[in-house]
C-alpha positions in Angstrom: 17.3 42.5 -84.7 18.0 38.8 -85.0 21.6 39.4 -84.1 20.7 41.2 -80.9 18.3 38.5 -80.0 20.9 35.8 -80.6 23.4 37.7 -78.5 20.9 38.2 -75.7 20.1 34.5 -75.7 23.7 33.7 -75.7 24.3 36.0 -72.7 21.4 34.5 -70.8 22.7 31.0 -71.6 26.2 31.9 -70.3 24.7 33.6 -67.2 22.6 30.4 -66.5 25.7 28.2 -67.0 27.7 30.5 -64.7 25.0 30.3 -61.9 24.8 26.5 -62.3 28.6 26.2 -62.2 28.8 28.4 -59.1 26.1 26.3 -57.4 28.1 23.2 -58.2 31.3 24.8 -56.8 29.5 25.8 -53.5 28.2 22.3 -53.1 31.6 20.9 -53.7 33.2 23.3 -51.2 30.5 22.2 -48.6 31.0 18.5 -49.2 34.7 18.0 -49.8 37.8 18.1 -47.6 39.4 21.5 -47.1 42.6 20.3 -48.8 40.8 20.0 -52.1 39.2 23.5 -52.0 42.2 25.2 -53.8 41.6 23.7 -57.3 37.9 24.3 -56.9 38.3 28.0 -56.2 40.9 28.4 -59.0 38.2 27.4 -61.5 36.2 30.5 -60.5 39.0 32.9 -61.5 39.7 31.0 -64.7 36.1 31.6 -65.8 34.5 34.6 -67.4 35.6 38.1 -66.3 33.8 39.4 -63.2 32.6 35.9 -62.6 34.4 35.8 -59.3 32.4 38.8 -58.1 29.1 37.0 -58.7 30.6 33.9 -57.0 31.5 36.0 -54.0 28.0 37.4 -53.8 26.5 33.9 -54.0 29.1 32.7 -51.4 28.1 35.6 -49.1 24.4 34.7 -49.5 25.2 31.1 -48.8 27.2 32.0 -45.7 24.4 34.3 -44.4 21.9 31.4 -45.0 24.1 29.0 -42.9 24.5 31.7 -40.2 20.7 31.9 -39.9 20.5 28.1 -39.7 23.2 28.0 -37.0 21.4 30.7 -35.1 18.1 28.9 -35.2 19.8 25.7 -34.1 21.6 27.5 -31.2 18.3 29.1 -30.1 16.5 25.8 -30.2 19.1 24.0 -28.1 20.1 26.9 -25.8 17.6 26.2 -23.0 18.4 22.5 -23.1 22.1 23.3 -22.8 21.4 25.7 -19.9 19.3 23.0 -18.1 22.0 20.4 -18.7 24.7 22.7 -17.2 22.4 23.4 -14.2 21.8 19.7 -13.6 25.5 19.0 -14.0 26.3 21.6 -11.3 23.8 19.9 -9.0 25.3 16.5 -9.7 28.9 17.7 -9.1 28.6 17.7 -5.3 27.1 14.2 -5.3 29.8 13.1 -7.6 32.5 14.4 -5.3 30.9 12.7 -2.4 30.6 9.5 -4.3 34.3 9.7 -5.3 35.2 10.0 -1.7 33.1 7.0 -0.8 34.6 5.0 -3.7 38.2 5.9 -2.6 37.4 4.9 1.0 35.8 1.6 -0.1 38.8 0.9 -2.4 41.2 1.6 0.5 39.4 -0.7 2.9 39.1 -3.4 0.1 42.9 -3.2 -0.4 43.5 -3.5 3.3 41.2 -6.5 3.6 42.8 -8.1 0.5 46.3 -7.9 1.9 45.1 -9.7 5.0 43.4 -12.4 2.9 46.5 -12.8 0.7 48.7 -13.2 3.8 46.4 -15.8 5.3 46.2 -17.7 1.9 50.0 -17.8 1.7 50.1 -19.2 5.2 47.5 -21.8 4.4 49.4 -22.9 1.3 52.6 -23.2 3.3 51.0 -25.2 6.0 49.3 -27.4 3.3 52.6 -28.2 1.8 54.0 -29.2 5.1 50.9 -31.3 5.8 51.1 -33.0 2.5 54.8 -33.9 3.1 54.0 -35.3 6.5 51.1 -37.3 5.1 53.4 -38.8 2.5 55.9 -39.7 5.1 53.3 -41.4 7.3 52.0 -43.3 4.3 55.4 -44.6 3.5 56.0 -45.6 7.1 52.7 -47.5 7.2 53.8 -49.6 4.3 57.0 -50.4 6.1 55.4 -51.5 9.4 52.3 -53.6 8.5 52.4 -55.4 11.9 51.4 -52.1 13.6 48.3 -51.6 11.4 45.6 -52.7 13.9 47.0 -50.4 16.6 47.2 -47.4 14.2 43.7 -48.0 13.0 42.4 -47.9 16.5 44.0 -44.5 17.1 42.8 -43.1 13.8 39.1 -44.1 14.2 36.8 -41.4 12.8 34.9 -39.7 15.7 31.5 -37.9 15.6 33.2 -34.9 17.0 35.8 -34.0 14.6 33.4 -33.0 11.8 31.4 -30.7 14.1 34.6 -29.2 15.3 35.8 -28.5 11.8 32.5 -27.0 10.5 30.7 -25.6 13.5 32.0 -22.1 12.6 32.1 -22.9 8.9 32.0 -19.7 6.8 30.6 -20.2 3.4 32.3 -17.3 1.6 35.7 -18.8 2.3 34.9 -21.5 -0.2 35.2 -18.9 -3.0 38.9 -18.4 -2.0 39.9 -21.8 -0.4 39.0 -25.3 -1.4 37.6 -27.9 1.0 41.1 -29.6 1.1 42.5 -26.3 2.4 40.0 -26.2 5.3 39.7 -29.9 6.3 42.3 -32.5 6.9 41.1 -35.7 5.2 44.2 -37.7 5.9 42.7 -39.7 8.8 39.9 -40.9 6.5 42.3 -41.7 3.7 44.7 -43.6 6.0 41.9 -45.7 7.6 40.5 -46.5 4.2 43.9 -47.6 3.0 44.6 -49.7 6.1 41.3 -51.5 5.9 41.8 -52.0 2.2 45.3 -53.5 2.8 43.7 -55.8 5.5 41.0 -56.9 3.0 38.2 -55.5 5.2 37.3 -52.4 3.2 33.5 -53.1 3.4 33.6 -53.0 7.3 35.2 -49.6 7.2 32.7 -48.4 4.6 29.7 -49.5 6.7 31.3 -48.0 9.8 31.9 -44.7 8.1 28.4 -44.4 6.7 26.8 -45.3 10.0 28.9 -42.7 11.8 28.1 -40.0 9.2 24.4 -40.6 9.6 24.7 -40.1 13.4 26.8 -36.9 12.8 24.2 -35.7 10.3 21.5 -35.9 12.9 23.6 -33.9 15.3 24.4 -31.3 12.7 20.6 -30.9 11.8 19.7 -30.3 15.5 19.2 -26.5 15.9 19.6 -24.4 19.0 16.4 -23.6 20.8 16.9 -19.9 20.4 18.0 -20.0 16.8 15.0 -17.9 15.7 16.1 -14.9 17.8 19.0 -13.7 15.7 20.2 -14.0 12.1 23.5 -15.4 13.4 21.6 -18.4 14.8 20.3 -19.2 11.4 23.6 -18.5 9.7 25.4 -20.9 12.1 22.9 -23.6 11.4 23.2 -23.3 7.6 27.0 -23.1 7.7 27.4 -26.4 9.6 25.0 -28.2 7.2 26.8 -26.8 4.2 30.1 -28.0 5.7 28.8 -31.5 6.3 27.6 -32.0 2.7 30.6 -30.3 1.1 32.7 -32.9 3.0 30.5 -35.7 1.7 30.7 -34.5 -1.8 34.5 -34.4 -1.6 34.6 -37.9 -0.2 32.3 -39.1 -2.9 34.6 -37.8 -5.7 38.0 -38.3 -4.0 37.5 -42.0 -2.9 36.3 -44.9 -4.8 33.2 -46.3 -3.2 33.6 -45.1 0.4 30.3 -43.4 -0.1 28.0 -43.6 -3.2 25.6 -41.1 -4.8 22.7 -43.1 -3.5 24.0 -42.8 0.0 24.6 -39.0 -0.2 21.1 -38.6 -1.8 19.6 -40.6 1.0 21.4 -38.4 3.6 20.3 -35.2 1.8 16.6 -36.2 1.6 16.6 -37.0 5.3 18.4 -33.7 6.0 16.1 -31.8 3.7 12.9 -33.0 5.5 14.5 -32.1 8.9 15.7 -28.7 7.6 12.3 -27.7 6.3 10.5 -28.8 9.5 13.0 -26.8 11.6 12.7 -23.7 9.5 9.0 -23.9 9.3 8.8 -24.1 13.1 11.4 -21.4 14.0 10.2 -18.9 11.3 6.7 -19.0 12.8 8.1 -17.5 16.0 9.6 -14.5 14.3 7.7 -11.1 14.4 10.5 -9.0 12.9 10.1 -8.6 9.1 13.8 -7.6 8.8 14.8 -10.9 10.4 12.5 -12.9 8.1 14.0 -11.2 5.1 17.5 -12.1 6.3 16.3 -15.7 6.8 15.0 -15.7 3.2 18.4 -14.4 1.9 20.2 -17.2 3.9 17.9 -19.8 2.5 18.5 -18.6 -1.1 22.3 -18.7 -0.6 22.1 -22.1 1.1 20.0 -23.5 -1.7 22.2 -22.1 -4.5 25.3 -23.4 -2.8 24.1 -26.9 -2.4 22.5 -26.9 -5.8 26.0 -26.1 -7.1 27.2 -29.5 -5.6 24.4 -31.4 -7.3 21.8 -31.6 -4.5 18.2 -31.0 -5.4 16.8 -27.9 -3.7 13.3 -27.5 -5.2 11.6 -28.1 -1.9 13.6 -25.3 -0.3 12.3 -22.9 -2.9 8.8 -24.2 -2.2 9.4 -23.4 1.5 10.2 -19.9 0.5 6.6 -19.4 -0.4 5.6 -20.2 3.1 8.3 -17.9 4.5 7.0 -15.2 2.1 3.5 -15.6 3.7 5.2 -15.3 7.1 7.1 -12.2 5.9 3.9 -10.6 4.7 2.2 -11.3 8.0 5.0 -9.6 9.9 4.8 -6.6 7.4 1.0 -6.4 7.9 1.4 -6.3 11.7 4.1 -3.6 11.4 2.0 -1.5 9.1 -1.1 -1.9 11.3 0.8 0.0 14.0 1.9 2.6 11.4 -1.7 3.2 10.3 -2.9 3.4 13.9 -0.3 6.0 14.8 -1.2 8.1 11.7 -4.9 8.0 12.6 -4.2 8.9 16.2 -2.1 11.9 15.2 -4.5 13.2 12.6 -6.4 16.4 13.4 -9.2 15.6 10.9 -9.1 19.0 9.4 -8.4 20.1 5.8 -4.7 20.6 5.0 -3.8 24.3 5.0 -1.2 25.4 2.5 0.3 28.9 2.8 2.3 29.0 -0.5 3.3 27.2 -3.6 6.1 25.3 -2.0 3.8 23.8 0.7 1.3 22.9 -2.0 3.9 21.1 -4.1 5.1 19.3 -1.0 1.7 17.8 -0.5 1.0 16.8 -4.1 4.5 15.3 -4.4 3.4 12.7 -1.8 -0.2 12.3 -2.9 -1.7 12.5 -6.4 -4.2 15.3 -5.9 -5.6 17.4 -8.8 -8.5 19.9 -8.5 -8.8 22.6 -11.1 -10.9 24.8 -8.9 -8.6 24.6 -5.9 -5.6 25.2 -8.1 -7.1 28.5 -9.3 -7.6 29.7 -5.7 -5.1 32.2 -4.2 -2.8 31.3 -1.3 -3.4 30.6 1.5 -5.9 27.9 0.8 -7.0 24.5 2.1 -7.0 21.0 0.5 -10.1 19.0 1.3 -8.4 15.9 2.8 -6.6 15.8 6.2 -2.9 15.1 6.7 -3.4 11.4 7.2 -4.3 10.9 3.5 -0.8 11.6 2.0 0.7 9.8 4.9 -1.4 6.7 4.3 -0.7 6.8 0.6 3.1 7.1 1.1 3.1 4.2 3.6 1.2 1.9 1.2 4.0 2.6 -1.3 6.6 1.9 1.4 4.8 -1.4 2.0 5.1 -2.3 -1.7 8.8 -1.6 -1.6 9.2 -3.8 1.5 7.2 -6.6 -0.1 9.3 -6.3 -3.2 12.5 -7.0 -1.2 11.4 -10.6 -0.6 11.1 -11.2 -4.4 14.8 -10.4 -5.0 17.0 -13.4 -5.9 14.1 -15.8 -6.1 14.6 -16.5 -9.8 11.0 -15.6 -10.5 9.5 -14.0 -13.6 8.3 -10.4 -13.7 4.7 -11.6 -13.9 5.0 -13.7 -10.8 6.6 -10.8 -8.9 3.9 -8.5 -10.1 1.3 -11.0 -8.9 2.9 -11.4 -5.5 3.1 -7.6 -5.0 -0.5 -7.1 -5.9 -1.7 -9.9 -3.7 0.2 -8.6 -0.7 -1.0 -5.0 -1.3 -4.6 -6.3 -1.5 -4.1 -7.9 1.9 -2.8 -4.6 3.2 -5.8 -2.6 1.9 -8.6 -5.1 2.5 -7.5 -6.5 5.8 -5.0 -4.2 7.7 -6.1 -0.7 6.5 -9.8 -1.7 6.4 -9.6 -3.0 10.0 -7.8 0.2 11.2 -10.5 2.4 9.5 -13.4 0.4 11.0 -11.9 0.6 14.5 -11.3 4.3 14.0 -14.9 4.9 13.0 -16.2 3.1 16.1 -14.0 5.0 18.6 -16.1 7.1 21.1 -14.0 10.3 20.7 -14.7 10.4 16.9 -17.5 12.9 16.5 -19.6 14.0 13.6 -17.0 16.4 12.3 -14.3 13.7 12.3 -16.7 11.3 10.6 -17.4 13.8 7.8 -13.6 14.2 7.3 -13.1 10.4 7.3 -15.7 10.1 4.5 -13.8 12.8 2.5 -10.5 11.1 3.1 -11.6 7.7 2.0 -13.1 9.3 -1.2 -9.7 10.7 -2.1 -7.9 7.5 -1.2 -10.3 5.5 -3.4 -9.5 7.8 -6.3 -5.7 7.3 -5.7 -5.9 3.5 -6.1 -5.4 3.7 -9.9 -2.1 5.5 -9.1 -1.0 2.6 -6.9 -1.8 0.3 -9.9 0.5 2.4 -12.0 3.2 2.4 -9.3 3.3 -1.4 -9.2 3.3 -1.5 -13.0 6.3 0.8 -13.2 8.2 -1.5 -10.8 7.5 -4.8 -12.5 7.1 -3.6 -16.1 4.0 -5.9 -16.4 1.1 -4.4 -18.2 -2.1 -4.2 -16.2 -3.9 -5.5 -19.3 -2.2 -8.9 -18.9 -4.8 -11.7 -18.6 -3.5 -13.0 -15.3 -2.8 -9.7 -13.6 -4.4 -9.4 -10.2 -6.4 -6.2 -9.6 -6.2 -4.1 -6.5 -9.3 -4.3 -4.3 -8.8 -0.9 -2.6 -12.0 0.5 -4.0 -14.1 -1.9 -1.9 -12.0 -1.1 1.2 -12.6 2.6 1.0 -16.3 2.2 0.0 -17.0 -0.1 3.0 -15.2 2.4 5.3 -17.2 5.2 3.9 -20.5 3.4 4.3 -19.6 2.5 7.9 -18.8 6.2 8.6 -22.1 7.2 7.1 -24.0 4.8 9.3 -22.1 6.0 12.3 -23.0 9.6 11.4 -26.7 8.6 11.4 -26.3 6.8 14.7 -24.4 9.6 16.5 -26.8 12.2 15.1 -29.8 10.3 16.5 -28.0 9.9 19.9 -27.4 13.6 20.0 -31.1 14.3 19.3 -32.0 12.0 22.2 -29.7 13.9 24.5 -31.4 17.2 23.7 -34.9 15.7 24.1 -33.9 14.2 27.5 -33.2 17.8 28.6 -36.8 18.8 27.8 -38.1 20.9 30.8 -41.7 21.7 30.3 -43.5 23.9 32.8 -46.4 21.4 33.2 -48.5 23.6 35.4 -48.5 26.5 32.9 -52.1 27.2 31.8 -51.2 28.6 28.4 -48.3 28.3 26.0 -46.3 31.4 25.7 -46.1 31.0 21.9 -42.4 30.2 21.8 -40.6 26.9 21.3 -38.9 25.3 24.3 -35.3 26.3 24.9 -34.0 22.7 24.5 -35.7 22.5 21.1 -34.2 25.8 19.9 -30.8 24.5 21.0 -31.4 21.2 19.1 -32.5 23.1 15.9 -29.4 25.3 16.1 -27.2 22.2 16.6 -28.8 20.5 13.6 -28.3 23.6 11.4 -24.6 23.8 12.3 -24.1 20.1 11.8 -25.9 20.1 8.4 -23.6 23.0 7.4 -20.7 20.7 7.9 -22.5 18.1 5.7 -22.2 20.5 2.7 -18.7 19.0 2.2 -20.2 15.5 1.8 -21.8 14.1 -1.4 -25.3 15.4 -1.7 -27.0 12.0 -1.2 -25.2 11.4 2.1 -26.1 14.9 3.5 -29.8 14.4 2.5 -29.9 10.9 4.0 -28.5 12.2 7.2 -30.9 15.1 7.3 -33.9 12.9 6.6 -32.8 10.3 9.1 -32.4 12.9 11.8 -35.8 14.4 11.1 -37.5 11.0 11.2 -35.9 10.2 14.4 -36.8 13.5 15.9 -40.4 13.1 14.8 -40.5 9.6 16.3 -39.1 10.8 19.6 -41.6 13.7 19.8 -44.5 11.2 19.0 -43.2 8.9 21.8 -43.1 11.9 24.2 -46.6 12.8 23.2 -47.9 9.3 23.9 -45.9 8.8 27.1 -48.2 7.1 29.7 -46.7 9.2 32.5 -47.4 12.4 30.6 -50.6 14.0 31.8 -50.5 17.5 30.3 -48.7 19.2 27.4 -48.2 22.9 26.9 -45.4 22.5 24.3 -47.5 21.9 21.2 -45.5 24.8 19.6 -42.5 22.5 19.7 -43.9 20.3 17.0 -44.8 23.2 14.9 -41.3 24.5 15.1 -39.8 21.2 14.0 -42.1 20.8 11.0 -41.4 24.3 9.8 -37.6 23.7 9.8 -38.0 22.7 6.1 -34.7 22.4 4.2 -31.4 22.6 6.2 -29.4 21.0 3.4 -29.9 21.6 -0.4 -31.2 19.0 -2.8 -34.6 18.1 -1.5 -37.5 18.3 -3.9 -40.6 20.1 -2.8 -41.8 19.1 0.6 -39.8 15.9 0.8 -38.3 16.7 4.2 -41.6 17.7 5.7 -42.8 14.1 5.1 -40.8 13.1 8.1 -43.2 15.1 10.3 -46.4 14.3 8.4 -47.7 12.0 11.1 -47.2 14.6 13.8 -48.5 17.4 11.5 -51.8 15.6 10.7 -52.4 14.6 14.3 -51.7 18.2 15.3 -54.1 19.6 12.7 -56.8 17.1 13.7 -56.8 18.3 17.4 -56.3 22.0 16.6 -59.2 22.1 14.1 -61.2 19.5 16.1 -62.2 18.0 12.8 -63.4 14.6 14.1 -66.4 14.3 11.7 -64.1 14.5 8.7 -61.6 12.1 10.2 -64.2 9.5 11.1 -66.0 9.9 7.8 -62.9 9.6 5.6 -61.1 7.0 7.7 -59.6 4.3 5.5 -59.9 6.3 2.3 -56.6 7.0 0.4 -57.6 10.6 -0.1 -58.3 11.2 3.6 -57.0 14.5 4.9 -55.8 12.7 8.1 -54.6 9.5 6.4 -51.5 9.3 8.6 -53.4 9.6 11.9 -53.6 6.2 13.6 -56.9 5.6 15.6 -54.8 4.2 18.5 -52.7 7.4 18.7 -55.8 9.7 18.6 -57.5 7.5 21.2 -54.5 7.8 23.6 -54.5 11.5 23.4 -58.3 11.8 23.9 -58.1 9.6 26.9 -55.7 12.1 28.4 -58.3 14.9 27.8 -61.2 13.1 29.4 -60.4 13.6 33.1 -61.4 17.2 33.8 -61.9 16.6 37.6 -58.1 17.1 38.0 -56.1 20.1 37.1 -54.4 18.1 34.4 -55.4 19.6 31.1 -54.0 18.3 27.9 -53.6 20.9 25.2 -54.2 23.7 27.7 -55.1 26.1 25.0 -58.3 24.1 24.4 -59.4 24.3 28.0 -62.0 27.0 27.6 -63.4 25.7 24.4 -63.5 22.0 25.4 -65.1 22.4 28.9 -68.6 21.9 27.4 -67.6 19.2 24.9 -67.2 16.2 27.3 -70.1 14.4 25.7 -68.6 14.9 22.3 -65.3 13.6 23.5 -67.0 10.6 24.9 -68.7 9.9 21.6 -65.5 10.3 19.6 -63.7 8.0 22.1 -66.3 5.3 21.6 -66.0 5.5 17.8 -62.2 5.4 18.0 -62.3 2.4 20.3 -64.6 0.7 17.8 -62.1 1.4 15.0 -59.2 0.1 17.1 -61.1 -3.1 18.0 -62.0 -3.6 14.4 -58.4 -3.3 13.4 -57.2 -5.8 16.0 -59.9 -8.3 15.0 -59.0 -7.8 11.3 -55.3 -8.4 12.0 
C-alpha cells in the first residue's frame, strides 16, 4: 500500500512538473524570437513519453484562447475601422482637389520665381556696372580738385529725388533686395566727400538735414482721398518706410552725416503726423473690410520700422482706436443684417417635415425640447425663422471681430476680453435697438408680438452657448477673474418686457375700436335680452386673442387678460357716465362682460371678475333698488356696495329724474319707477350730501 502511494505521489509530481515545464515552454515561445523556437520545441520531445501529446493539447488550448482574444479585439475595433474607412473615402475627393490646388500654386510660384530671379540677376549686373562707374568718378574727382565747386553744384541733393525713388516703394522687395540695390546713394557720398575735402563738411551736414526735414513733411502729406481705397493707405505707408529706410542706411553708412538723435527727432515728428492723419482718415471709413486692411497695413508698417530700431508703441496704441472704429463699422453693418432678418420673418413657428429639416435647424441654433423631440413629423418648433438666423449672425459677428485681433501680439485673455466687449455692444446696443424698433412698428400686431416674446425667450436661453463659443475660440476659461460676461440676458428681457407692454397697449386700443362701433337703439323701450352685436364681436375677439396667449408664460397671459378686462370695465363705465348719454337700453352688455369669467387659465377664484366689480355693484344697486342698504352701510368696510361711488350713483339718478321727456334711463324700470319720483328726489338729496361731505373732507 505504501509503495502504491509513493508511486502515485511520484506520478503526480512528475505530471505537475510536466505541466509547469509546458507552461514555461509556451511562455518562452510567445516571448522569444522565432529563430530560437527550435531548441525549445526539441526539449518537449526529449521529455517523458507521450509528453508531446499533452504539450500539443495545451498548445491548442492556448491557440484557441488567443483566437478568442483576437476575435474580441477585432469585434471591438471593427466599427471604428469601418467609420475610419468611410471618413477616408469622404476626404479623398477633397484631398484630390487640394492636390490640384497645390500643384497649381506650385506652378505659379515657380513662374513668379523665375521672373524674380531674372530681375535680380539684372539688378546685380547693373549694380556692378554702377559701382565701377562710381569708382571711376571718384578717382577722377581726386585728379581734378579745381573742378570741385562746379561738380558740387551739379550734384546738390534735391527734395525731389527721394520722392521719385520711393513714391512707388514696395515693401516686400526689401526681403529680396537691399536698399543699396534700390537707391543710388553715390550723389550723397560724392557731395559728402567733396565738402570734406574742402574742409566744409559741417555746412553740407546742416544742408542735408534741413533738406531731409522738408522732404519728410512732403512725404507725410497724404492725398485727400486716401481713405477711399486700401491702395491709398499702402502708397502712403510705402513712401514713409522708404524715407526712413534711407535715413537708417545713411546713419550707418556715413560717419556723422546724420545722428541717432536727428533720426529720432525726425521719427517723433513723423509719428505724431502719421497718427493724426490715420485718426482723421479712418474716421471717414464705413467699410469694415477696408478698416481691417488698414489695421493689417499699420501692423506691417510698425513691425517693419521696429526692425530698424524706431519705437512704435504709439502706433499699437492707435490700433485700439482703429479697433473701436472697426467695431462701429461692424455694428452698422450688422444693424442692417438684423433689420433685414426681422423684415423677412413671418413670425410663425418653424415647420419641420422630417428629421433632415429638424437637424438643419438645430445645427444652426441650440434648441432642445424633450416633448417636441417625441412628437411625430411633421411638427413645429416654437420659435420663428429669425431666431436661428439671428444666432448665426451673432457668431459671424464674433468671427469678424476676431479678425482684428490677429497679428496684434495680444494675449488670449486680452483677445477674449475684446471679443466679449464687442459682442456685448452688438447685443445691448445694435440688436436691442432693432428689437425695440421692431416692436413699435405699426404693422406688428398681437400675434407677431406674442411670437417676438417667444423668440426673445429662446435667444436669452442661447446666450450661454455664445459664452461657450467665445471660450472655444480663445481657450480662456469663463471662470477667470477678469473675464467679461455677456449682457445678452438683459437685452432680451428688456425686449420681452417692451413687447408685453405693447401687447397691453394694442389690446386696449382694439377694445376702444370695438366700443366706438357701439350702435344702441336709443329709442327702444325695452331691452331684447341679448348683448349688443359689437360687444359679442369684442368678446369673440378677446377669446381668440387669449387663445394665442396660451403660448406665453402664464403670468404674461394673465396680466394681459386682467389689463384688457380692467380697460373694458373703465370704458363701459365712462360710456355709462357720458354727459351726452340720455338713455341706456344696453344694460345687458355689462352683464355679459362680467360673466366672461376666465378666458385664460391660472386665475384663482373670482380674481378676473374683480375687474368688473365697480360695474357689477352699481348694476346690482340699481336693479335691486336697494338705496336704504347703500345709504345705511356707506363707508363701512363690509358694505355690500362698497365699490359704488356716490358721485357715480348721483350722475345716473340725475339721468332718471327727467320724466317729462321720452328719455328714460334703464327703460326696464320705467313702469316700476313712474311713481317713485319723490323717492328718487330723496335719494338724490342724500347722495348730494355725501358728495359734498366728501369734497369738504378732501
